[in-house]
N, C-alpha and C positions, 0 to 999 in steps of 0.2 A: 604332345603328339606331335611327331614326326613330319613333314613335310608329306604328301602325299603323292605319287608320283602320275602323268598323265603324258602320255604323247603329245611334241610337237605338230602343231600343220605344216606341210610344207609349203614355205613359200614360194610364188610363183603363180599359183593357182587363183581360180575367181576365190574363192573362199578366207584365203587369205587378203587377197587387195581389194576384194570390193566389198568387205565386211560393215565398214560405216554405210547405214541409211539415212543419219542423218545428226550432224553435230550441233546441237544448243549451246549458247553466251546466254547463261541466266541474266532476267532484268535483278539490276540491282537498288538497293533502295535505302539510306540515311537514315535511322531514328536515334539524330543525336549522338555520332561517335559512335552507333551498334549497325554494324552493317550486315545486311539479309538479303543472299544470293536466290531467286529462284527461278528454279530450273524449271518444275512443271507445276500444273500443267501451261502449255506455249500454244504459240497460235498453229503451229503445223504438228503438235503431239501431243496430244492430252492424256497418255496413260501410258506405265510400260508395265507388265501385266497387273498386278493391283496397284500398285503405287500411279495416284491422281495430285499429289501436294508431294514436291520435295524442294524445302528451304536447307538453305548450309549459312549458317551464323557466324559469326565471327568471322577472324577473332577479336575481340575486345579486352582492354585493359582498363575497369573501373576506376575508378578512383576512390580516396575513404567515403564512406556516407551514401555512396552511388549503387544500383547495382539492377538486374530484372525485376520489373513488376508488370507483370500480365494479369490482368485482374480476370474473373472469375465469368468465365463466357461459354457458351454451349457449343458441345456438337451434337449431330446425328447422323448416321449410316456408313460410320468410318473407324477404322480404329489407326488412333495416334504408333509413331514410329521417334520414341527421342532416342539419341547417342550423344556421346558428349566426347571430345578429343581435349577438354580443358576445363578447369571448372566445376564447380556445386549447380543444381537444382532444385530446390523443394516442391515438390507435386502434391497440392488437395485436390480433393474431388470431392462431386456430391455422395460417394459410397463411403463418404467416411475415409478416403485412405488419405493418410501423412507418410510423401517419402519422398530421400533423397536419393537421385542419380548423381553417380562420378564418374570419370572419365573408364571409356570402356565398361557401359554397363547401360541396359537397354531397359525403357521404360516404355510396354506396350498398352493402350490403352484403347477398349473397343467401346464406341459409343452406344451402338445397338440403339433404339429406340427414344435414348436420350441419356448425356450427361454434362455436367458442367465440373471445369477443374481451374485452378490456376497455377501459374508458375511462375518461380519469385528468388530470388535470392537468397540465402540465408544469412542470418544474424551477423554470426562471425566471420562472414565472407565481405560482406557487406560495411562492416567497422572497418574493417583493414586493407578492403578493395581488393581487388584482383582481377584475374582473368578469364573469361567466357568463352568457351568454342567448340562448333558441334552441328548437329543434324538433325531437322524436324522433318519425318515424313507423314505422309497419309496415307492410308488403304484403303480404296472402297471395300467394304463390306459386299460378298455374295449377296443375290436377292432373299434367297430366302431366311437371311442372319442379320439385314436389316431393323428390324423390329425385334430383334433379340436380347434377351436382357442385358444393361453395360457391367463391364467386367475389367479392371487393372493386374496386369502380371509385370513384375520387375526379376530380372535375372540380375545376377552380381559381376564381376569382368571373369571368377574363377570358373563360376555357371559355364560360362559359353567355351567351344570350344575354341583351341586357339593353334593356328595349323604352323610349323617353323619349318627354314632350313632353306640353305642355297642363297643367305641373302634376302629374305622374303620372308613376312608371317601374316597370317587369314586369321581375324577372330570372325567368325560365325556365327552372325546375329539371327538370322531365322533362314529357314530351308536347311539343304543340304547339299555338299561341295566338296572335292577334293578327300573323299571319305569316309564323312565328320558331319553331323547331324547335330543342329542348334533345340534345347530344348524348350526354345518359345516355341507354344503355338496358336498359330497365327490359323486362320477362318480362310483361307485360300491358299492355293500352291503359290509359294512367296519362297523368291533369295534376296538376303541382303547381306553383306559380308566388308569389313573393313583390310583393305589390304596395306602393307607398307612395305615398296620396296625400293630395294640400295642398288645404288645405279649402275647399273650392268646385269642387275637382276630378270629375270624373266619368269611372268603366268600365267598361264595357260588358261584359257576360256571354252570351255565344252557346250554341246549342246543341249544338256538336260533340263533345261525353260525355254518357255516355247519362245518369249520377252526377255530381251538385257538388254542393258543398258550399264556404261562404265561413268562413272563419275567422278572428274580428276579432283581432287581437293587439295592437294600441292605437289608443286614438281610438275617434271614433263615426262610423258611420256612416247613411245614410237607404237605405232601399229603398223605391222608389212612397209615400214618405213616411212611411213606417214609420222610427224611428233604433232602431238597433240597436250597445252600446259593448261593449268591450274584454273578451273572457272569454269570448264566447258564439261558438258553433258553427252555423251556418245552413244545412242543409241542404235545397236547392233543387228545386220539381217538376222532373221531366222533361220538355224540350221547351220549357220557356216560358224568354225570352229575357228578359234585366232589364237595369238598368244600376242603378252602388253610386253615390253620392254621398257624398262626404266631407264631414259637417256638420261636420267639427274635421279637424285633420290625423291622418293612419289611417293605419294600417299593417295591412294582411290579407292572408290565405293562400288562395288558388286550389285547389283537390280535388279527383278526381274520377278517373274513367274510364268503364270497361266495365263491369254488373254481373259479380259474381265466377260462376264455373261450378260453383255450388254452396254452399251453407250451408260452414265452419272453425268446427275445434274450440279453442277457445282454453287452455290452463293454462301457468301459471307463464309462462316465455318460450316458449313449445312451441306451434305452429300447425300444422293438420294437418286433411285433410278426413274424417282414421279415427282415432276411439280409441284404437283399439289400435296404432297407430305410435306417439301421444301419449305410452302406457303405455310401449311400449317404449323411446322415447328417455329415460324419466324411471329408467329402470333401468338404461341406459347411461350416465349424469352418473352417476348414484352409484357405479356398478361403478370408474368410470373410465375409460371405452373412447371419450370422446372424446379428439379430439387435443387434445395443450395449447397454451400461449398462449407462445411460446418468450419467453424474459426479464422470466413474470411467475409467478411459483411458488405465487400462491396463486390462492384460487377461491369460490365462493358455494356452498355446498352446498344441494343439492338441501329444498326445503321440506318439512317432514315436516307 
């Protein structure tokens, strides 16, 4: 698909020069040579649309025999969105799903009333070593969907719309943008797009979504003359149209959606509109009442 044209904003007006409501520098954690930067939730911004959790992991270079080993753990009340730039991850869950995600693909796992899953490096990649780089986000489920049955969906890179032209490409993971629509079925109005910009290219960002943010994965961008470097989440003001200019080769994520239908509580891997539901989930995991992950006998204990 060729790039969908859109009008650029007129610079110098309020919508162009005052479009950034908040710039968030993620907290960074080194997990033994594997870095994770968490942009959401933050002290000043809990959510953007349905996104309540945004992690950027890697890039990491695993030596031969090493890899990712996230043992089975539980979730309720959310949907995980996993998207890779580099490497592979093997996903297993308590529904019996066994799926490998690769760059440009998406895993969407709806926890509903409860699911457990594991994420590991596959055996071939573990034997040879290799890179891993990507994003994992959580979207809160609408209140009416919090206790529905869990589900899993995978879409390959060829299934996701790729809009290209004028030094930029946008892979639309969720939602609608630039005249295209993602096949991913979400429970809430949601936007998630991976955009690559060559130096000097520009990308318009319109107002179709109530809440929006831009995460700078790599490179440097400019908005109304202000420059922003990699590792920043820029929360945009509602209703403002703007243009992203690539000050150097850059990769960014557009994310957002409608404002959620009320606040959410988050504890460990659990999200809910009700504190008592989180307490019940804690008790269920501790007592072994979640369905197990077939083929994976390990698990992460409930934090004390």
